[in-house]
C-alpha positions as CSV (number, residue, x, y, z in Angstrom):
1,M,-19.1,-15.9,-4.3
2,G,-22.0,-18.3,-4.9
3,L,-24.5,-15.7,-3.8
4,A,-23.0,-13.0,-6.1
5,C,-23.2,-15.4,-9.1
6,F,-27.0,-15.6,-8.7
7,E,-27.8,-12.1,-7.6
8,P,-30.1,-10.6,-10.3
9,N,-28.7,-7.0,-10.1
10,L,-25.2,-8.2,-10.5
11,I,-26.1,-10.5,-13.4
12,A,-28.1,-7.8,-15.2
13,H,-25.7,-4.9,-14.8
14,S,-22.2,-6.3,-14.6
15,S,-22.1,-7.0,-18.3
16,L,-22.6,-3.3,-19.2
17,A,-19.5,-1.2,-19.9
18,T,-19.8,1.1,-16.9
19,A,-17.6,1.7,-13.9
20,D,-20.3,0.8,-11.4
21,M,-19.0,-2.6,-10.6
22,G,-15.4,-1.4,-10.1
23,V,-16.4,1.5,-7.8
24,T,-18.6,-0.9,-5.8
25,L,-15.7,-3.2,-5.3
26,F,-13.3,-0.5,-4.2
27,I,-15.8,1.3,-1.9
28,F,-16.6,-2.0,-0.3
29,L,-12.9,-2.7,0.1
30,S,-12.2,0.7,1.6
31,V,-14.9,0.4,4.2
32,Y,-13.9,-3.2,5.0
33,F,-10.2,-2.4,5.4
34,L,-11.1,0.6,7.6
35,W,-13.3,-1.6,9.8
36,E,-10.4,-4.1,10.0
37,Y,-8.0,-1.4,10.9
38,L,-10.2,-0.1,13.6
39,N,-10.5,-3.6,15.1
40,S,-6.8,-4.4,14.9
41,P,-4.6,-1.5,13.7
42,T,-1.7,-2.4,11.5
43,W,0.1,-0.2,8.9
44,W,-0.7,-2.5,6.0
45,L,-4.5,-2.2,6.8
46,L,-4.1,1.6,6.9
47,A,-2.3,1.5,3.6
48,A,-4.8,-0.9,2.0
49,T,-7.6,1.5,3.1
50,G,-5.9,4.4,1.4
51,I,-5.1,2.5,-1.8
52,A,-8.7,1.1,-2.1
53,T,-10.0,4.6,-1.5
54,G,-7.7,5.9,-4.2
55,M,-8.8,3.2,-6.6
56,A,-12.5,4.1,-5.9
57,L,-11.7,7.7,-6.7
58,I,-10.1,6.7,-9.9
59,S,-13.0,4.3,-10.9
60,K,-15.8,6.9,-10.7
61,F,-16.0,10.5,-9.7
62,L,-19.0,9.8,-7.5
63,A,-16.7,8.0,-5.1
64,I,-15.7,11.4,-3.7
65,L,-18.6,10.8,-1.3
66,L,-16.5,8.0,0.2
67,I,-14.2,10.6,1.9
68,P,-17.1,12.0,4.1
69,V,-18.2,8.5,4.8
70,I,-14.7,7.5,6.1
71,S,-14.7,10.6,8.3
72,L,-18.2,9.7,9.6
73,I,-17.0,6.1,10.4
74,L,-14.0,7.5,12.3
75,A,-16.2,9.9,14.2
76,I,-18.7,7.2,15.2
77,S,-15.9,4.9,16.2
78,L,-14.5,7.7,18.3
79,L,-17.8,8.1,20.1
80,L,-18.2,4.4,20.8
81,T,-16.1,3.5,23.7
82,R,-17.4,0.1,24.8
83,E,-15.2,-2.9,24.6
84,E,-17.4,-4.7,22.0
85,S,-17.7,-1.8,19.7
86,A,-15.3,-0.8,17.0
87,S,-13.0,1.9,18.4
88,L,-9.8,3.6,17.4
89,P,-6.7,1.6,18.3
90,L,-6.0,3.7,21.4
91,R,-6.5,2.8,25.0
92,H,-9.9,3.6,26.4
93,S,-8.3,5.5,29.3
94,A,-6.6,7.9,26.9
95,K,-7.6,11.6,26.9
96,P,-10.3,12.5,24.4
97,S,-8.0,15.0,22.7
98,A,-5.5,12.2,22.0
99,K,-8.2,10.1,20.5
100,I,-9.4,13.0,18.3
101,F,-5.8,13.7,17.2
102,Q,-5.4,10.0,16.3
103,A,-8.6,9.9,14.4
104,A,-7.6,13.1,12.5
105,T,-4.2,11.6,11.7
106,T,-5.8,8.3,10.5
107,F,-8.2,10.3,8.2
108,F,-5.4,12.5,6.9
109,L,-3.2,9.5,6.1
110,I,-6.0,7.6,4.3
111,V,-6.9,10.7,2.2
112,L,-3.2,11.5,1.4
113,L,-2.6,8.0,0.2
114,A,-5.8,8.0,-1.8
115,L,-4.9,11.3,-3.5
116,C,-1.4,10.0,-4.3
117,M,-3.0,7.1,-6.2
118,I,-4.6,9.5,-8.8
119,P,-1.5,10.7,-10.6
120,I,-0.1,7.1,-10.6
121,A,-3.2,6.0,-12.5
122,Y,-2.8,8.7,-15.1
123,F,0.9,7.9,-15.6
124,F,2.2,10.8,-13.6
125,Q,0.5,13.5,-15.7
126,S,-0.4,15.4,-12.5
127,W,-4.0,16.1,-11.5
128,Q,-5.3,17.7,-14.7
129,P,-6.7,14.6,-16.4
130,W,-8.6,13.6,-13.2
131,F,-10.1,17.1,-12.8
132,L,-11.1,17.2,-16.5
């Protein structure tokens, strides 16, 4: 927090009325919660990843690029199988098809929860306000 208080870019741009600081926070939270989930899988970390991703999508439309980044992180963690690397919460002796299925399921759940956050933010007016 002390470093953030004296960082020139944050000081200069956080006072402007833009969504950049909010989307930065939620993108950071999404990637952090995904990293924590890959290290120690719990349902609340998976839910937190989906909620933070949804909040990033609500904050700024450019956050749609977060979805391919999440899939890339999951694909990289699928390829890394060493003990010290971040990997999917599946035993290393499992079949590759089971690991791929689990990575796809994890990605689907994160995106589904993120997309469910959008109508909630617009007071259940469906998807039209977000698309406009």
